[in-house]
Wavefront OBJ file of the C-alpha trace (Angstrom):
o trace
v 0.000 0.000 0.000
v 3.049 2.255 -0.293
v 1.824 3.709 -3.598
v -1.558 4.810 -2.284
v 0.019 6.407 0.776
v 2.585 8.152 -1.415
v -0.194 9.626 -3.540
v -2.041 10.706 -0.401
v 1.060 12.550 0.856
v 1.562 14.202 -2.524
v -2.025 15.453 -2.656
v -1.872 16.614 0.943
v 1.251 18.661 0.170
v -0.515 20.451 -2.670
v -3.895 20.737 -0.893
v -3.019 21.157 2.780
v -6.457 22.492 3.667
v -8.241 19.344 2.449
v -9.089 16.459 4.760
v -7.894 13.259 3.094
v -8.787 9.648 3.868
v -7.458 6.350 2.475
v -9.443 3.170 1.791
v -8.218 -0.179 0.489
v -9.046 -3.873 0.693
v -6.400 -4.752 3.284
v -8.149 -2.730 5.962
v -10.269 -4.403 8.585
v -13.973 -4.359 7.884
v -14.885 -2.027 10.746
v -12.057 0.384 9.925
v -13.124 0.543 6.283
v -16.760 1.025 7.239
v -15.802 3.861 9.602
v -13.817 5.664 6.896
v -16.619 5.362 4.355
v -19.207 6.640 6.821
v -17.003 9.639 7.658
v -16.546 10.381 3.972
v -20.267 10.126 3.348
v -20.933 12.451 6.306
v -18.391 14.903 4.839
v -15.821 14.532 7.603
v -13.323 13.922 4.767
v -13.063 15.994 1.608
v -11.049 13.577 -0.534
v -11.055 9.778 -0.525
v -8.065 8.008 -2.047
v -9.017 4.387 -2.680
v -8.245 1.290 -4.677
v -10.801 -0.260 -7.020
v -12.581 -1.577 -3.926
v -15.007 1.333 -4.281
v -16.453 -0.179 -7.479
v -18.361 -2.675 -5.338
v -21.609 -0.796 -5.069
v -20.657 1.935 -2.578
v -23.215 4.710 -2.980
v -22.097 8.233 -1.982
v -24.498 10.808 -3.460
v -22.420 13.822 -2.405
v -19.343 12.631 -4.377
v -19.301 14.496 -7.686
v -15.771 13.906 -9.063
v -13.646 10.802 -9.536
v -10.067 10.681 -10.813
v -9.000 7.235 -12.032
v -5.239 6.766 -12.067
v -3.697 4.420 -14.670
v -7.061 3.871 -16.318
v -5.254 1.967 -19.081
v -4.752 -0.973 -16.699
v -8.472 -1.403 -15.971
v -11.089 -3.288 -17.943
v -14.137 -1.641 -19.463
v -16.492 -3.118 -16.884
v -14.295 -1.825 -14.055
v -14.126 1.641 -15.581
v -17.885 1.683 -16.046
v -18.490 0.666 -12.440
v -16.004 3.220 -11.117
v -17.523 6.005 -13.183
v -20.887 5.069 -11.712
v -19.664 5.895 -8.181
v -20.207 9.608 -8.897
v -23.274 11.320 -10.235
v -25.558 9.419 -7.863
v -27.711 12.489 -7.202
v -28.932 15.568 -9.093
v -25.448 17.156 -9.100
v -23.356 17.235 -12.268
v -20.507 14.707 -11.927
v -17.126 14.356 -13.595
v -14.774 11.441 -14.261
v -11.134 12.054 -15.196
v -8.831 9.344 -16.504
v -5.071 9.515 -15.959
v -2.953 7.525 -18.411
v 0.645 7.551 -19.700
v 1.453 8.852 -23.170
v -1.207 7.542 -25.567
v 1.355 6.213 -28.037
v 2.952 4.009 -25.364
v -0.301 2.167 -24.624
v -1.067 -1.253 -26.045
v -3.669 -1.654 -28.768
v -6.216 -3.273 -26.436
v -5.826 -0.497 -23.858
v -6.398 2.136 -26.551
v -9.526 0.316 -27.743
v -10.900 0.101 -24.195
v -10.369 3.791 -23.522
v -11.819 4.810 -26.892
v -14.920 2.729 -26.218
v -15.228 4.071 -22.673
v -15.034 7.730 -23.684
v -17.376 7.217 -26.649
v -20.174 5.233 -24.999
v -21.379 7.549 -22.271
v -25.145 7.563 -22.855
v -27.839 5.960 -20.720
v -27.848 2.211 -21.252
v -24.233 2.134 -22.419
v -23.401 -0.624 -19.923
v -24.442 -3.433 -22.269
v -22.482 -2.009 -25.170
v -19.421 -1.536 -22.966
v -19.712 -5.129 -21.790
v -19.931 -6.276 -25.405
v -16.869 -4.248 -26.297
v -15.006 -5.589 -23.275
v -15.798 -9.168 -24.248
v -14.736 -8.563 -27.806
v -11.409 -6.973 -26.837
v -10.622 -9.820 -24.421
v -11.883 -12.451 -26.871
v -15.515 -13.459 -26.647
v -15.336 -16.538 -28.797
v -16.887 -17.096 -32.184
v -19.729 -14.664 -31.609
v -17.521 -11.571 -31.848
v -13.892 -12.679 -32.000
v -11.640 -14.730 -34.210
v -11.068 -17.398 -31.544
v -13.688 -19.768 -30.201
v -14.070 -20.509 -26.510
v -16.319 -22.473 -24.182
v -19.395 -24.292 -25.457
v -19.627 -21.989 -28.479
v -16.593 -23.848 -29.831
v -18.622 -27.036 -29.950
v -21.763 -25.718 -31.636
v -20.803 -22.533 -33.486
v -22.636 -19.230 -33.689
v -25.198 -20.455 -36.237
v -26.522 -23.251 -34.071
v -26.214 -21.123 -30.930
v -28.398 -18.380 -32.423
v -30.817 -21.001 -33.718
v -31.152 -22.513 -30.228
v -31.572 -19.046 -28.721
v -34.329 -18.174 -31.180
v -36.171 -21.438 -30.505
v -35.833 -21.003 -26.743
v -37.329 -17.501 -26.887
v -40.198 -18.733 -29.073
v -40.862 -21.631 -26.672
v -40.990 -19.273 -23.682
v -43.353 -16.909 -25.515
v -45.633 -19.868 -26.233
v -45.658 -20.798 -22.554
v -43.537 -23.892 -22.996
v -40.104 -24.473 -21.542
v -39.294 -27.273 -23.960
v -37.637 -26.889 -27.351
v -37.046 -29.486 -30.009
v -33.375 -30.171 -30.586
v -32.046 -31.549 -33.812
v -28.471 -32.515 -34.609
v -25.990 -29.650 -34.316
v -25.258 -27.788 -37.502
v -22.089 -28.302 -39.455
v -18.851 -26.999 -37.943
v -16.453 -25.279 -40.320
v -12.834 -24.407 -39.559
v -11.234 -22.204 -42.196
v -7.884 -21.883 -40.459
v -8.197 -18.098 -40.781
v -10.214 -15.345 -39.022
v -13.835 -15.232 -40.201
v -15.548 -12.278 -38.558
v -16.646 -8.667 -38.909
v -13.684 -6.663 -37.516
v -14.325 -3.805 -35.100
v -12.408 -1.389 -37.316
v -14.749 -2.310 -40.197
v -18.049 -2.091 -38.285
v -17.542 -0.156 -35.061
v -20.979 -0.574 -33.447
v -21.045 -3.954 -31.603
v -24.843 -4.095 -31.762
v -24.656 -3.664 -35.544
v -22.182 -6.522 -35.779
v -24.354 -8.796 -33.640
v -27.329 -8.069 -35.881
v -25.338 -8.892 -39.005
v -23.960 -12.083 -37.447
v -27.509 -13.170 -36.699
v -28.712 -12.391 -40.213
v -25.828 -14.345 -41.693
v -26.517 -17.287 -39.403
v -30.182 -17.269 -40.437
v -29.590 -16.869 -44.175
v -31.303 -19.675 -46.081
v -30.022 -19.403 -49.648
v -27.350 -17.902 -51.880
v -29.571 -14.976 -52.888
v -30.043 -13.902 -49.273
v -26.323 -14.281 -48.576
v -25.423 -12.258 -51.673
v -27.778 -9.493 -50.548
v -26.090 -9.289 -47.139
v -22.642 -9.276 -48.752
v -23.670 -6.461 -51.094
v -25.111 -4.534 -48.137
v -21.822 -4.832 -46.238
v -19.892 -3.352 -49.149
v -22.466 -0.628 -49.744
v -22.688 0.496 -46.107
v -19.169 -0.089 -44.787
v -16.902 -0.167 -47.838
v -14.591 -2.797 -49.245
v -14.732 -5.993 -47.214
v -11.567 -6.991 -45.335
v -10.330 -10.568 -45.680
v -11.888 -11.631 -42.367
v -15.334 -10.461 -43.544
v -14.887 -12.209 -46.903
v -13.991 -15.389 -45.019
v -17.168 -15.069 -42.951
v -19.246 -14.834 -46.131
v -17.416 -17.845 -47.572
v -17.983 -19.875 -44.425
v -21.685 -19.061 -44.521
v -21.814 -20.115 -48.187
v -20.142 -23.420 -47.310
v -22.720 -24.003 -44.610
v -25.567 -23.390 -47.088
v -24.018 -25.873 -49.508
v -23.015 -28.514 -46.975
v -26.061 -28.692 -44.694
v -28.348 -30.418 -47.244
v -25.573 -32.939 -48.019
v -25.357 -34.252 -44.480
v -21.869 -32.824 -43.919
v -21.066 -32.502 -40.220
v -17.526 -31.104 -40.295
v -15.196 -29.257 -42.667
v -11.663 -28.133 -41.862
v -9.169 -26.364 -44.104
v -5.427 -25.984 -43.643
v -2.584 -25.004 -45.925
v -1.855 -28.658 -46.710
v -5.260 -30.353 -46.791
v -9.037 -30.036 -46.649
v -11.103 -32.553 -44.685
v -14.821 -33.252 -45.105
v -16.776 -35.566 -42.817
v -20.293 -36.719 -43.676
v -22.912 -37.664 -41.128
v -24.986 -39.286 -43.877
v -23.022 -40.164 -47.052
v -26.181 -41.486 -48.728
v -27.373 -37.910 -49.309
v -24.692 -37.062 -51.884
v -24.196 -37.884 -55.549
v -21.034 -40.043 -55.316
v -20.062 -40.112 -59.010
v -18.197 -36.737 -59.144
v -16.282 -37.706 -56.006
v -15.408 -41.159 -57.387
v -14.160 -39.531 -60.590
v -11.825 -37.309 -58.607
v -10.589 -40.270 -56.554
v -9.725 -42.151 -59.760
v -8.169 -39.287 -61.729
v -6.328 -37.589 -58.846
v -5.516 -40.347 -56.334
v -2.502 -38.374 -55.070
v -4.813 -35.581 -53.939
v -8.168 -37.171 -53.076
v -8.408 -39.893 -50.439
v -11.298 -41.642 -48.703
v -11.102 -42.083 -44.937
v -13.514 -44.883 -44.234
v -17.019 -44.418 -45.561
v -17.718 -41.013 -44.089
v -14.720 -38.727 -44.733
v -12.719 -37.306 -47.622
v -9.314 -35.635 -47.540
v -8.062 -33.314 -50.281
v -4.299 -32.775 -50.243
v -2.771 -29.478 -51.351
v 0.853 -30.195 -52.283
v 1.343 -26.690 -53.712
v -0.180 -24.964 -50.648
v -2.608 -22.724 -52.575
v -4.069 -19.704 -50.822
v -7.391 -19.859 -48.986
v -9.330 -18.406 -51.915
v -8.305 -21.252 -54.223
v -8.914 -23.915 -51.562
v -12.399 -22.520 -50.925
v -13.169 -22.400 -54.644
v -12.171 -26.063 -55.062
v -14.248 -27.095 -52.064
v -17.303 -25.139 -53.202
v -17.052 -26.721 -56.637
v -16.861 -30.210 -55.115
v -19.930 -29.567 -52.962
v -21.774 -28.249 -56.004
v -20.876 -31.336 -58.041
v -21.904 -33.892 -55.410
v -25.258 -32.191 -54.777
v -27.974 -34.580 -56.061
v -29.940 -33.229 -58.997
v -33.676 -32.918 -58.593
l 1 2 3 4 5 6 7 8 9 10 11 12 13 14 15 16 17 18 19 20 21 22 23 24 25 26 27 28 29 30 31 32 33 34 35 36 37 38 39 40 41 42 43 44 45 46 47 48 49 50 51 52 53 54 55 56 57 58 59 60 61 62 63 64 65 66 67 68 69 70 71 72 73 74 75 76 77 78 79 80 81 82 83 84 85 86 87 88 89 90 91 92 93 94 95 96 97 98 99 100 101 102 103 104 105 106 107 108 109 110 111 112 113 114 115 116 117 118 119 120 121 122 123 124 125 126 127 128 129 130 131 132 133 134 135 136 137 138 139 140 141 142 143 144 145 146 147 148 149 150 151 152 153 154 155 156 157 158 159 160 161 162 163 164 165 166 167 168 169 170 171 172 173 174 175 176 177 178 179 180 181 182 183 184 185 186 187 188 189 190 191 192 193 194 195 196 197 198 199 200 201 202 203 204 205 206 207 208 209 210 211 212 213 214 215 216 217 218 219 220 221 222 223 224 225 226 227 228 229 230 231 232 233 234 235 236 237 238 239 240 241 242 243 244 245 246 247 248 249 250 251 252 253 254 255 256 257 258 259 260 261 262 263 264 265 266 267 268 269 270 271 272 273 274 275 276 277 278 279 280 281 282 283 284 285 286 287 288 289 290 291 292 293 294 295 296 297 298 299 300 301 302 303 304 305 306 307 308 309 310 311 312 313 314 315 316 317 318 319 320 321 322 323 324 325 326 327
């Protein structure tokens, strides 16, 4: 606690007429309670504290908070700390102290930009969304999956969420579950980057629309809308569109998993009887060094020349198109 006491001495030297108190988590409960009561009753003019004050302490007469080294705090912490002032009808102020902006890490800059931008009523949810995205929220908003979302993917997650809401509205707590949707691993980020679409709520809406798209026409319309509203699509956004297109192609064929790497593409079928096998058999016979069957349910395509992702996706999309049964 040397740092907090050093700051207290520094402030006292510059403001000798002010009554200063210190509060931190290593104090005994009664001592801390006594200090907070004195501050609330205006026996102290300035309270120097650690982030312990974010835990719901309500002091209506406090109208200014100065947060030192705000770059080291998360968005949720900053939001909670800012909420400690302005608890009454008085105008309140929050000041953030940080080192030189250019010395901060990218994540710290993004947190502070979000914090200073989202200051309207109801901004808490948006700040939480931003905080999750910066720290890595999984497939929903980030380029890395985590938790259960890794097992089911955003498409199936949103589908389950939609069905659950509909079931609750109908007065039933039960929803019908079918087999999880296909999982697709491109080996590259497939998302809408924050520097492409800044508003997290806008991104969530677009993710949901992509997950619910039913055909190529609907997907093409969303892709055109992205370009029209936000400009040229970055590679990560193009990959997201491609992954959605693969899902539209693969779902009717009973494909349960697709993974792409620089050296090979793997396709696993849950129900091989739903495909037209002739185009696949032709490839196996004419290019045995590239196409290989793994049992009765999986196919591996080798890429000896390590083509880029665009070419690998094009080859895969063409294969899925060819093995689709004709009506």
